[in-house]
C-alpha positions, -999 to +999 in steps of 0.1 A: -810-480-424-781-463-405-764-489-385-736-466-371-761-448-352-772-476-331-734-486-318-725-482-284-695-465-273-674-469-242-642-448-231-611-471-226-589-463-197-565-444-219-594-421-235-603-414-197-565-406-188-562-383-222-595-365-216-585-354-183-550-343-184-536-343-221-565-329-236-561-296-223-525-296-226-517-310-263-537-306-293-522-318-327-539-310-360-536-336-384-550-326-420-550-352-450-552-348-487-554-367-519-536-342-542-543-365-573-509-375-590-504-355-622-497-387-638-529-403-629-547-371-639-532-374-675-538-413-676-576-404-669-584-375-686-617-387-692-624-387-660-621-347-657-634-336-693-660-312-676-628-291-659-613-260-677-579-277-690-563-246-677-570-256-641-557-292-647-521-279-656-495-291-626-484-251-623-518-239-613-530-270-593-496-269-573-500-229-565-537-240-554-527-269-533-500-253-516-518-224-507-550-245-497-525-268-476-504-243-458-534-220-450-544-252-424-515-249-403-513-285-394-490-302-370-492-334-393-501-333-429-505-366-447-504-362-489-515-395-512-507-395-549-475-373-545-453-377-576-419-385-562-403-357-584-430-331-570-422-341-534-384-339-538-383-307-561-413-286-551-433-297-518-406-308-500-382-276-502-414-253-497-428-270-465-392-270-452-391-231-454-426-233-433-408-256-405-416-290-417-396-320-421-414-353-438-408-388-450-419-400-484-426-435-499-431-441-532-457-465-544-445-502-553-445-512-589-438-485-619-458-459-603-445-426-601-466-413-567-465-423-536-475-409-498-458-383-476-460-372-443-449-336-431-448-325-395-438-294-377-402-299-363-412-270-334-439-294-322-433-331-332-402-354-337-400-385-358-389-412-335-395-440-361-410-447-394-420-480-411-427-484-445-462-502-454-461-518-489-495-522-502-485-545-533-497-578-523-492-604-554-520-623-562-545-605-545-562-586-570-573-551-552-535-551-542-516-563-567-507-530-587 
């Protein structure tokens, strides 16, 4: 049974305003990827035992990820499970060549990955950012 199909949606005054004026004049292309941090891949090799080992090597994955992501030509690009080292030394410099700036937040605890947001500086400007830590002590799903 599909409960979502029975929902009745209604427009707010902001949606109507956007539809009438802004929609024709300003569109933003947003793309999100979970790129699978290499450390998480290495820690969970059993999940990828049916994959060719060569395809799991970082240098190969990185080139394919960069090609796929840059082909999207996004205005805003959100990447999850980005190793901090890979962000600073590989992705950030490469995306800067293509006109992006970015912000990065490392995951809490002793994890080496985090999330980053790239945005085209010709189209957008970062006005403010706020880090949202997901670690919550004593909450089972958020205590890692």
